[in-house]
C-alpha positions, 0 to 999 in steps of 0.5 A: 318436479311432479310425477304427473305427466302431461298428455299431448292434449293437456300440453296443447291446452297449457301452451295456449295460456299467455302465462306459459312460456314452455311446456313439456310432458314433465314441466311448465316454464312460466313467464315472468308476468305469471310470477309477478301476477302470482306474487301480487295476488298472493300479497293481496290475500288470495290463495295459490289455488285461487290465483292459479284458477284466475290465471286461466289454469285448470287445477285438476290438470296441474295437481295440488303438488305442482301448485304447492311447489310453484307457490313455494318457488315463486315466493322464494324467488321474490325474496332474491336480489335478482327478483323473479326473473329467470336466471337460466337465460344467460347461462354458459351452456354446454362446452364446445365439442367441435374443433376450432379453426386456427383463426378461431383459436387465435381470436379466442386466445386474444380475447382471453389475453385481453380479459386477463390483462384487465383482471390484472389491472383491476387487482393492481388497483385493489392492491394500491387501495389496500396499501393506502388503507393500511398506511392510513390505519398505521398512521392513526395507530402511531399518533395514538401511541405518541399521545400516551 
């Protein structure tokens, strides 16, 4: 994260950019479209500074360090199997701090039981498949040894 903090005026200007999802005084969250645009242009031969300027950002406002780090981050993201999308969206979030009512607790536990039952069924199926594979492998070994 950059040491340069954004002023209220800079935050306002940055929020107007269609490629910005969210801005705080410390950080910018870019849209998926910005990430795709950046990678497409970069692969087309443009430099990170040129891409940032063409996306409507003021280089002096962002700073060279921030541009270098976003370039590095976007290129790394493009190589992931998940691609450029933000992985934080489906996060589990903060643990609950409030007490659950007895009805809520029962619902939660019923859901947990169902989940564990499904997990057990899945593990049983894996065990059966493994057992069949071992038996098949043992049969192959025994037929090879009997031919000698």
